[in-house]
N, C-alpha and C positions, 0 to 999 in steps of 0.2 A: 511698586511701592507706591506711595502719596509724593503728593509734590506741596509744598509750601510757600507763599512769597514772604520774602526778606522784607526790610526795613526799604529800598529801592523799589518794591513793586517788583521783582524778577522772582519766577519759580527756580525751588532749590528744590532738590531731593533730600525724602527722607526715609526715618527707616520705617515707619507705617508701613503697615499693609492695606491698599489701598482695594476694598472690596470687589468693586465694579468695573477693575482690571481683572483681579482674578476670576471672575466669571467668565467675566467676556474671555479669558483665551482659552477657559475650560471650555465655551461653545466653538471657538475657533480650531479646537482640536479634537472637538466629536464631530464637524464638519469637514475637515480636510484629513482625518486617520481613518474615522469611523469610531473612534474607542470611545462609548456610552459614557455617559456624564457621572453617573451615578460611581460606575469604577475610576475616573480620577479623583473625586471628593473623595473615594475612601482611599487612594494611594495617598493622595496630597495632604490630607489630613493625618493619618498615620506618620506623614515625612513631616509633619510639623511636629509631632508630638516627640518621634523621634528626637527629632534636631536639639529641641529644649535639653531630653534625660539624657544627651550625650555629655553636656558637660555640667548636671546636676545631679545630687543622686538623692532623687524624687519619686521613683520607683515607677509604678502605674496609679499617680495621683494625678494624671495629666490628660487635659482633655481637651476640645478641638471642638466649638462649634461654627459652622457654614453657613448661612441664611441666608439663601439667592432672593428671596423676596424683599430681602432690610440692604440686602447687598453685604453682607457683614463676614468675617471671618475674624474671629476671637480665640484664645488660647488662654486657658484658666489650669491654676492647682489648685489642689487643697492642701493646705495646712493647720495642721493641729494646735491651739493655744498650751504654748506647758510655760511651767518656769523655768526650764532649767534647758536650753537648746542646744539638742546632741546632733541634728544633720538640718542643718538650713533648708536642704529642701524639699523638707517634709514636716518640717515643725518652726512655730514660730513663739518668740517670746510677748506677754501682755500689754506689754508698751507697747511695741512694732503694733498688734492686732489695733490694740487704742487708737492707733493713729489712722488707719482706716475705718476700723469700725468703734466709736464710744464706748457704744454698752458690752464688747468684747469679755469672756470670761473664761475662764481655766476652764481648759477642756471642751472647747469649741472648735469648731472646723471651718474655717471657713476659706474661701475658694475665691483668690487674688486672679486678676487679668494680669498678664504676661505681654509684653508690648516683644514684637520682632528684633527690633533693635537690642533688646536683653539678649539675644542670640548670639552665642561666639560665631566666628569666622568656620570652623572648622566645621561648627553644630548646621550651620546653613550650607555649607558643602557637602552635609552628609543626607541635608533633606533635599536638596538637587538630586545626588546621586540614586537615592529611592525613590522621585519621580520619574527620575530616565528610565529606571529601572523599570519598574510598573509601565512606563508608557510601551516600552522593547515587549516587556510578557506579553501588553493587552496585543500590540501587533502579530506575535509571532501566533499567540490562541486564535486569534482571527486570520490568517493563513492556514494555521493549520484545521482548523473547523472546514471551511471553504475548502479545501482539496481534498480534506478525509471524506468528505458529500462525495468527489467526483474518483474516486478506487474504480479501477475496472469501466473505467470510462476514456475514450479518444479525445486528446488536447492537443492541440499546434503550439508548436512553439517555434524559439529562433535559438540558432543554437548563438553561443553565447563565447565558446572556447572549447578550444580541444587540447587533450592533455599530450604533448610529442610522445612520453616516453608508453604511455598505456592505451592510447587511443580513443580514450572517454570522455566523451561529451556533454559540458553542460548546456542544459537551455535556461531558456527564460521564459514561464509560461505563467500566463493570465496578465492582467492589466490592472493600472496606478497602483493604491497602494497596496492590492492585493494580489501580486506576481511575488512570485519567489524563485528557486533556482532549482529545478528538475538535474536529476542523473542519469546519464542515460552510458553503464558501463558495455567495455568490449563487448562481452561477452553478450548481450542484449543487442547486437547490433548486427543487419542482416548481413550475411558475408556474401564479397563484394560491393555492397556501398559505398561510397567515398562521400563525406560531407566537409563542407569548409563554412567557416564563422558568416554568420548576417543568413546562413540557411535557413527557409525553415521547413520544418518537421512535421510531421501526425508521428504522435507517438500514445504508447498504451500504458495507462497510469496503473503501477502494479501495485504499490504502496505507500504509504504519507507514514515517515517517523518521526518522531519527537526527537529532539537532537540539542545539546548543549548552545548549537551555532543557532539555533531553531526548525522551523519545522524541513524536513528533506522529504521530497520527490523522489521516488524510484520508478521509473520510465523503460521501457520497452518497446523495442521492432521485433520484436522474433516471438513473442508471446501469442498465443492462438485466438488469447481474447482481440486482438487487433485486425485479425480477418473477419472477427463473426462480427466485431464495431461495424467492420468498415461497408461492413454487406445488410446489415440495420442501416448504417446512411444511404445507400446506394438504392436498395430493393423495398421500398411501397410496403410490400408484404409481408416482410420480414416485420418492418417498425410497427405494423398495425396488427403482428399478432396472425394474421392471414397463415402464413409459412412460419415453419417453424425451426429452428436448427438444433438436432438433436444432439451433436456429437462433430466435432474437427478434429483432425490430426496433422499435424504440422512439423515439418524442417522447413524451416524459415529461409531463405532463399533459395531453394530447389522448387519442393511440390507441397502442395498441400490436399488432402480430401477433407469433403463436407458433403453431411447426410442431412438429407432437409427432409421435412414430412408436412404435409397441411391435411386438416379435418374435413376440408370444402374438397367433394371429390369433383368440384367442377374449377380446382385449382391445379395450373401447372405447376408444380415446386419447384422442380427444376427449370423448367422456362423460364419462370419466374425472377430465379437468382440469375440467369443466362443472359436474359433481355434479348431484345429484337437485337439482329445479330450479331448476338455476343457484347453488346453496347456497355451490359452495366456488368458483366464480369470482369469485362476486358480493361473498364475505368481500376479497376482494385489492384487488375495484376499492372499495369502503370504504377500505381503507388506503390507496389509492394518490388519494382523493381526487374517485373518479368518473372515472377515466381509462378509456376503454372497453377490451375487451381482445376479441380475436378470436382466434379458436384455431384452426387449420388443421390436414390431416393432411399428414404428408412423402410424399411418393416420390421413387423414384429416378431416375424419368422424369420427365426436364424441362420436357416439354409440360405435364405431369400436373400438376407440382408447382408452376409459373408457373397453371397456369388455378386452381388451388385458393386461390393465394395472391391471388388479385385479388376473393376472394369480398368484397361477399356479389351483386358483379357475374355475370354467365352468360359462359362464353367459350363462341363457337363454334369456334376453331382456334388453335391454336398454331403457330407453322412458325420452327425453330431458323436463325440466320443464322449463315452463314462468317465473320463478323467479329468472333471471340472470343467469349466470352459474352454473346450476345444473342439476342434472339425477336420476330417482330411476331407481335404479338396482334391478335386480329379479333375487335368482338361486334356483337352489333343495335345501331342506330342509335339507340332508347329507352335503349340500357344504354351509350353512348360516356360522358356526363358519370358515370355512377355508377362506372363500373371507372378513372378518374382520379380522382374524386375531388375534393373540394372544395380548393383549390389545388395539386391533383395529391397528396395526399397520399396517398391508395389505394394509386396507382400508385409511389412514392414509396416506401412502405414494402414494398411487394412487393417491388420492387429487393432492398432491402436485404435481405428474407427470403431471398430463393433466392441472389442474387448474381449475375443477369442483369439485362442491360439491358435491358429493355422497353418496343416501340415500339407503340403504340395504338391501331387505325386501325377505323374505323365497317367496317360489310359492304357498304353500299352505294360504297363508294369506296375500294377493296383498291388496294393501292400494286403498280404494276405492279416486275415485278423487273427489276430492272438490268440492264444490259446487260453480258458480260464483259468483265473489265478489259483483257485482252490486244486485244481484238476493237477496245474505243473506241482504244485506241493505235496499231494499227492504220490507220484509217479517219481519224486527227486526221493520220499521219504522211504521208497520201497527199495528204491535200487541202494540206497543207501545201509538199507540194512541188511541187502542178502551181500555185499560185499564183509558187514561188519558178523554177519553169522560164520562164510565161509572163513573168511582169515587170508581167502587166496583170490586170484582172478579165476574167471571159468575155466572147466575142466578143456572146452574147446577151444580155447584159445591157449592155453599150455600144449594139447597137441597140436594146434598148427605149427607153433613156432616150433615145436622139438623137429617136426618134418621137413621145416624148412633149415633144419640145421642138421638133418640127414643129407637133406638135395646138394648140399656147400660139401 
């Protein structure tokens, strides 16, 4: 608000809008909150127009002109000069018009400046609410844009709250004005991990959603992408593209299988991921709370790929089957339980990793190849047609039954 001096030379408040203070405030908002000046000018001018319309039926005849160079903010309303005024918000009498413009005639449209002191109290509150809402929307939009660009990345968050009923955790991620709350549900937490308020935690950003309360960031500790990003942070060869992660199969908190490959024949993809004395992979295992990680070599040959995926078990043979992406694997009798794993975990992870259905059989009891489907259908049809023709069972069967009865 502008100030003026009274008779005693003291400053007192005025209802005039001080343009210099107005633009200084916008500059401060842009500096502290990062909200663009053009956006705030648009919202504030809209708010001033809405404030006047709040108490006056003037339609869209109100305009606001903000001139930063001159340091002025002026509000104008257009009124038509008429004989009889029906709507004071859009019309004015010839007598009233000539007080402002002596040459005014009927039918002229005059642009009259409105001073902010003419705004009502409720109208001023409306303007304030529009400005505050505009600032809130701008901040939320900036936060959404910031974190939506970080989807599928790893961020470090500070646990601010743990729901005692569901076990879900709220984390503060980001810094300064661009920080926001992230939600880690109980289903996205690694089994066996315990969290406390104030603890720092690496999380994987699954999705950023818009909501009425602002951007909602969904994070996870169980997503396979977390393992991939951790390897990218720990292994320079993966970060620069020398080694490529082809596939990941994970059962969070228990075990993960990772398939890697390198186009450079001089680079050992598995050795790069494991690191000297296992240091690189051990750092990731520690971050995941002791989760076991196995790194296997990817191959374009399905048989080789499936055999490697079933490690640590040694595979004797892999036979692709015609039924979609499936294969039969033969292992030594004493390696069967190792190939299948505890509760089928090793075979299950190998299937997820390769995308193949895997049927594991011991060497001592290989499964015979099934007869072709067409031959099975023909023999079945022949058998049914014979019964249908005879209407009874074969004579040999009848004679055997009769003999048995005689013996009795």
